[in-house]
C-alpha positions in Angstrom: 93.7 -108.9 120.6 91.8 -106.2 122.4 88.3 -104.9 121.6 87.2 -102.0 123.6 83.8 -102.3 125.3 81.7 -100.2 127.6 78.7 -102.2 128.9 75.9 -100.1 130.2 75.0 -100.2 133.8 71.6 -100.0 135.5 70.5 -96.8 137.1 71.6 -98.0 140.5 75.1 -98.4 139.1 75.1 -102.2 139.0 73.9 -104.8 136.6 71.6 -107.5 137.5 72.9 -111.1 137.2 70.5 -111.9 134.4 71.3 -108.8 132.4 75.0 -109.4 133.0 74.7 -112.9 131.5 72.8 -111.4 128.5 75.4 -108.7 128.0 78.3 -111.2 128.2 76.6 -113.4 125.5 76.3 -110.4 123.2 80.0 -109.4 123.9 81.1 -113.0 123.3 79.2 -113.3 120.0 80.5 -109.9 118.8 84.0 -110.7 119.7 84.0 -114.2 118.2 82.2 -113.0 115.1 84.4 -110.0 114.7 87.5 -112.1 115.1 86.4 -114.7 112.6 85.3 -112.2 110.0 88.0 -109.5 110.5 90.9 -111.9 111.2 90.2 -114.8 108.8 88.4 -112.8 106.1 90.4 -109.7 107.1 93.5 -111.5 106.0 92.1 -111.5 102.5 90.9 -107.9 102.7 94.3 -106.7 103.9 96.4 -108.9 101.6 99.0 -106.7 100.1 98.9 -108.3 96.7 96.4 -105.9 95.1 96.3 -102.4 93.6 94.6 -100.7 96.5 97.6 -101.5 98.8 99.9 -99.9 96.3 97.8 -96.8 95.9 95.8 -96.4 99.1 96.7 -95.8 102.7 95.3 -98.4 105.1 94.5 -97.4 108.7 93.2 -100.0 111.2 90.8 -98.4 113.7 90.2 -100.1 117.0 92.1 -103.2 115.8 89.6 -104.5 113.3 88.1 -101.5 111.5 89.6 -100.9 108.1 89.8 -97.4 106.5 91.3 -97.2 103.0 92.2 -93.7 101.7 92.8 -93.0 98.0 94.1 -89.5 97.9 92.4 -87.3 95.3 94.2 -85.0 92.9 92.2 -81.9 94.2 92.8 -81.5 97.9 90.3 -78.7 98.1 87.4 -81.2 97.5 85.8 -82.9 100.4 86.2 -86.7 100.3 83.5 -89.3 99.4 82.9 -92.0 102.0 81.8 -95.4 100.8 81.0 -97.8 103.7 80.2 -101.5 104.3 80.6 -103.9 107.2 82.6 -107.0 107.5 80.5 -108.9 110.1 77.4 -111.1 109.6 74.7 -112.5 111.9 75.2 -115.9 113.4 73.9 -119.2 112.0 71.7 -121.1 114.4 71.9 -124.5 112.6 74.1 -125.1 109.6 72.3 -128.4 108.8 69.2 -126.4 107.7 71.2 -124.7 104.9 71.2 -126.1 101.3 74.9 -125.2 101.2 77.4 -124.6 104.0 76.7 -121.0 105.1 80.3 -119.9 105.0 81.5 -121.7 101.9 80.3 -119.1 99.4 79.0 -121.7 97.0 78.0 -120.3 93.5 75.6 -122.6 91.7 75.7 -120.8 88.4 72.7 -118.6 89.4 73.0 -117.7 93.1 75.8 -117.2 95.5 74.9 -119.1 98.7 76.3 -117.8 102.0 75.7 -116.0 105.2 76.2 -112.3 104.5 75.9 -112.6 100.7 73.2 -109.9 100.7 74.2 -108.2 104.0 76.7 -107.0 103.6 79.4 -108.9 101.6 77.8 -107.8 98.4 78.5 -104.2 99.1 81.9 -105.0 100.6 83.1 -107.0 97.6 81.5 -104.6 95.1 83.4 -101.6 96.5 86.7 -103.5 96.5 86.3 -105.0 93.1 85.3 -101.7 91.5 88.3 -100.0 93.2 90.7 -102.7 92.1 89.4 -102.5 88.5 89.7 -98.7 88.3 93.2 -98.7 89.9 94.4 -101.3 87.5 93.4 -98.9 84.7 95.6 -96.2 86.1 92.6 -94.2 87.6 93.4 -91.4 90.0 90.3 -89.9 91.7 89.9 -86.1 91.6 88.1 -86.3 94.9 89.7 -88.2 97.8 87.9 -91.6 98.2 87.6 -93.2 101.7 86.4 -96.8 102.1 85.3 -97.5 105.7 84.6 -101.1 106.8 83.2 -101.6 110.3 83.2 -105.0 112.0 80.2 -105.0 114.4 77.3 -103.5 112.5 75.1 -106.5 113.5 75.7 -105.5 117.1 74.9 -101.8 116.5 78.4 -100.7 115.4 79.5 -99.1 118.6 83.1 -100.4 118.5 83.4 -100.5 114.7 81.8 -97.6 112.8 81.5 -95.4 115.8 85.3 -95.5 116.4 85.9 -95.0 112.6 83.6 -92.0 112.7 85.7 -90.5 115.5 88.9 -91.2 113.4 87.3 -89.5 110.4 86.2 -86.5 112.5 89.7 -86.0 113.7 91.0 -86.4 110.1 88.6 -84.2 108.2 86.7 -82.1 110.8 83.0 -81.5 111.2 81.0 -81.6 108.0 84.3 -82.7 106.4 82.8 -85.3 104.0 80.9 -84.5 100.8 78.7 -87.6 100.7 78.3 -90.9 102.6 77.0 -94.0 100.8 76.4 -97.1 102.8 74.2 -100.2 102.5 70.4 -99.7 102.7 67.4 -99.1 100.6 64.7 -101.0 98.6 67.0 -102.0 95.8 65.5 -102.0 92.3 61.9 -102.3 91.2 60.6 -102.6 87.7 57.2 -101.8 86.2 57.2 -102.4 82.4 60.0 -100.4 80.8 60.6 -98.3 83.9 63.3 -99.2 86.5 63.1 -97.6 89.9 66.3 -97.3 91.9 65.3 -96.9 95.6 68.2 -95.9 97.9 67.4 -95.1 101.5 67.6 -91.4 102.3 66.5 -91.8 105.9 66.4 -94.5 108.5 63.8 -95.4 111.1 64.7 -94.8 114.8 65.7 -97.7 117.0 65.2 -98.7 120.7 65.3 -101.9 122.7 62.9 -102.2 125.6 64.0 -104.7 128.2 61.5 -105.9 130.8 63.0 -107.6 133.8 60.6 -109.3 136.2 61.8 -110.5 139.7 59.4 -112.4 141.9 59.6 -114.7 144.9 60.6 -118.2 144.1 59.6 -121.6 145.4 59.5 -125.3 144.8 57.6 -126.5 141.7 55.7 -129.1 143.7 53.7 -126.4 145.4 53.6 -123.6 142.7 51.9 -120.3 142.6 49.0 -120.1 140.2 51.4 -118.3 137.7 55.1 -118.3 137.6 57.1 -115.3 136.4 57.3 -116.8 133.0 53.6 -117.0 132.8 53.2 -113.4 134.0 55.7 -112.2 131.4 53.8 -114.2 128.7 50.7 -112.2 129.5 52.7 -109.1 128.9 53.9 -110.4 125.5 50.3 -111.1 124.5 49.3 -107.6 125.5 52.1 -106.0 123.6 51.5 -108.0 120.4 47.8 -107.2 120.6 48.6 -103.5 120.2 50.7 -102.9 117.1 51.5 -99.3 116.1 49.3 -97.6 113.5 50.6 -97.0 110.0 50.9 -93.5 108.6 52.1 -92.3 105.2 53.7 -88.9 105.8 52.9 -86.2 103.3 56.0 -85.3 101.2 58.1 -88.0 103.0 60.2 -90.5 101.0 57.5 -93.1 100.7 54.9 -90.6 99.6 57.3 -89.2 97.0 58.2 -92.7 95.8 54.6 -93.5 95.2 54.0 -90.2 93.4 56.9 -90.9 91.0 55.5 -94.4 90.4 52.1 -93.0 89.6 53.7 -90.5 87.2 56.0 -92.9 85.4 54.1 -96.1 85.7 50.3 -95.3 85.7 48.2 -98.4 86.2 51.0 -100.4 87.8 49.2 -100.2 91.1 45.7 -98.9 90.4 44.6 -98.6 94.0 47.6 -96.4 94.8 46.9 -94.2 91.8 43.3 -93.9 92.9 44.0 -93.0 96.5 46.8 -90.6 95.6 44.5 -88.9 93.1 42.0 -88.4 95.9 44.8 -87.3 98.2 43.5 -89.8 100.8 46.7 -90.6 102.6 44.9 -92.2 105.6 43.1 -94.8 103.4 46.3 -95.3 101.4 48.2 -96.0 104.6 45.7 -98.7 105.6 45.8 -100.2 102.2 49.6 -100.4 102.0 49.8 -101.9 105.5 47.3 -104.6 104.5 48.7 -105.2 101.1 52.4 -105.9 101.8 54.5 -106.5 104.9 57.5 -104.5 103.5 55.3 -101.5 102.7 53.7 -101.9 106.1 56.9 -101.4 108.0 58.0 -98.5 105.8 55.2 -96.5 107.3 54.7 -98.1 110.7 56.8 -98.6 113.8 57.7 -102.3 114.1 57.6 -104.3 117.3 59.3 -107.7 117.6 59.6 -109.8 120.8 63.0 -111.3 120.1 64.6 -112.5 123.4 63.4 -114.1 126.6 65.3 -115.9 129.3 64.5 -117.2 132.7 64.4 -120.1 135.1 67.2 -122.0 136.8 66.1 -125.6 136.9 63.0 -127.6 136.1 61.8 -128.1 139.7 62.1 -124.5 140.8 59.8 -121.6 140.1 61.8 -119.0 138.1 62.6 -115.9 140.2 63.8 -113.8 137.3 62.7 -113.4 133.7 64.2 -111.0 131.1 62.3 -110.0 128.0 63.7 -108.0 125.1 61.5 -106.2 122.5 63.0 -104.6 119.4 61.4 -101.5 117.9 62.2 -99.6 114.7 60.5 -96.3 115.1 58.7 -94.7 112.2 59.1 -90.9 111.7 55.5 -90.1 112.9 56.3 -91.7 116.3 59.0 -91.1 118.9 61.1 -93.2 121.2 59.5 -91.9 124.4 56.1 -92.6 122.9 57.1 -96.2 122.2 58.4 -96.4 125.8 55.2 -95.2 127.2 53.0 -97.5 125.1 54.9 -100.4 126.6 53.9 -99.1 130.1 50.3 -98.7 129.0 50.0 -102.2 127.6 51.6 -104.1 130.4 50.0 -102.0 133.2 46.9 -104.3 133.5 49.2 -107.3 134.1 51.2 -105.2 136.6 48.1 -104.4 138.5 46.6 -107.9 138.2 49.6 -109.4 140.0 50.4 -106.5 142.4 53.8 -105.8 140.9 55.9 -102.8 141.6 56.8 -101.0 138.4 60.1 -99.2 137.9 59.7 -97.6 134.5 62.8 -96.0 132.8 64.2 -94.6 136.0 66.7 -91.8 135.4 65.7 -91.5 131.7 65.5 -87.8 131.2 64.0 -88.0 127.7 61.1 -90.1 129.0 60.6 -87.9 132.0 60.4 -84.8 129.7 57.9 -86.6 127.6 55.6 -87.3 130.5 56.0 -83.8 131.8 54.8 -82.4 128.5 51.4 -84.1 128.8 49.7 -84.6 132.2 47.4 -87.2 130.7 50.4 -89.5 130.3 51.4 -89.6 133.9 48.7 -92.1 134.9 49.4 -95.8 134.2 53.0 -95.7 135.5 52.1 -98.5 137.9 53.3 -98.9 141.4 52.4 -101.0 144.4 48.8 -102.2 144.0 46.9 -104.6 146.3 47.1 -108.0 144.6 43.9 -109.6 143.3 45.3 -113.0 144.2 45.8 -114.3 147.7 49.3 -115.1 146.6 51.9 -112.3 147.2 54.3 -112.5 144.3 56.4 -109.8 145.9 57.3 -108.9 142.3 59.1 -105.9 140.7 59.0 -105.2 136.9 61.8 -103.0 135.7 61.7 -101.4 132.3 64.8 -100.1 130.6 65.3 -98.5 127.1 68.6 -99.1 125.5 70.5 -98.4 122.3 68.4 -95.5 121.4 68.8 -94.0 117.9 66.5 -91.2 116.7 65.0 -91.2 113.2 67.6 -90.0 110.8 67.2 -86.6 109.0 66.1 -87.0 105.4 68.8 -86.6 102.9 67.8 -84.0 100.2 66.7 -85.5 96.9 67.5 -82.3 95.0 70.6 -80.2 94.6 74.1 -80.8 93.4 74.9 -83.9 95.4 71.7 -85.7 94.6 72.0 -84.7 90.9 75.4 -86.3 90.6 74.2 -89.4 92.4 71.0 -89.7 90.4 73.0 -89.2 87.2 75.4 -92.0 88.0 72.5 -94.3 88.8 70.7 -93.5 85.6 73.9 -94.0 83.5 74.7 -97.3 85.2 71.3 -98.9 84.7 70.3 -97.3 81.4 71.1 -100.4 79.5 68.7 -102.3 81.6 65.6 -100.1 81.1 64.3 -97.4 78.8 63.7 -95.1 81.8 65.6 -95.2 85.1 64.0 -93.3 88.0 66.1 -92.8 91.2 63.9 -91.9 94.1 64.6 -91.9 97.8 63.1 -94.3 100.3 63.2 -95.1 104.0 65.4 -97.8 105.5 63.3 -100.1 107.7 66.4 -101.3 109.6 69.5 -99.5 110.8 73.0 -99.3 109.4 76.4 -98.1 110.4 75.5 -94.8 108.8 74.0 -93.5 112.1 77.5 -93.3 113.6 78.7 -90.9 110.8 75.9 -88.4 111.5 77.5 -85.9 113.8 76.0 -82.6 114.8 
């Protein structure tokens, strides 16, 4: 079985050993996960004993991607694309689970299993609904496409991205009427009012990798600080400077809260009060303090997620790799996030006399610096060390997997009206009033790959 891969190289055209090891771990996980999900579970998905295989055309894209096409009765209508992903994140320790993570145990109230809410719920719902409709003799007027990627948890570059290329060839630019993928805030109830909160935009995404290389030595005569200790100071500096929250006027979160104040006055009195005063700055601060989910709907998130370094217990580590994950809020930008990392680690760079190589060859970052002369300072460089020890160190910063903030889907017009009407009809039995209102997705989904200019 072959899965195409195109690992990114460093600016100098080579990959450092430590990054190569990290990349190979990612590739290995993605391949093993994709094979387990899309081969074992995929045998079930592609089992021919069901209605969709009688009525739909199945195309396998890049080996493991699945695209089902149910031809509509009106070929002049653009198709609807419904998406989900087959893969799940790994399980670190199965013994910590109440039930085996891959057994799909239903206890009468909950279904226990890795991926039961991300994204097997969407996957099985789409297939079950399709099977039920086809069993009733249903023929769609508009062509229906079901697209199932296999590496969304690894950013979808080999799954949804290749499916997007396939669909672009099949239907052309702007050839799909509507795309519905996972994502959103689900359902929220206040009294007799039920709010349906689909995501109509996604935050941006960037990984900042900091790689520190210093001179090594024997642990019996160590330097005052090893490379791990130096990088730890950088982590402390980054975590001491979170981004600021900002509720954007007329953005999805603002409109959601306006609808809530209209249909459920008194549900959140402080929100009602601050919206009534049109004090969005105070409301931003209150939301960020009140609830972590609200906080990251209006604030760029920063999460120090990966660190590796050291060869053996009696040798000072010569290389340390640190990975920081950012989900970029609409009021910020990826180059701004990149530069903030430079600003916050710069004191440590100067303290230890490190050379700093920040985003070399990154034209977006260079354009960002060129647009404001005040930003050029603080890019580091060779500085006389404060210590008598010469660490002979170099800190290299690299920004990877960049994804800009997604455009906001309109929440008015024919497409939204149809979607909103379906949602209201579906949940009307559950509440007297159903209010569909767009929200922002704090994470990222395969949808980004279907956005083509």
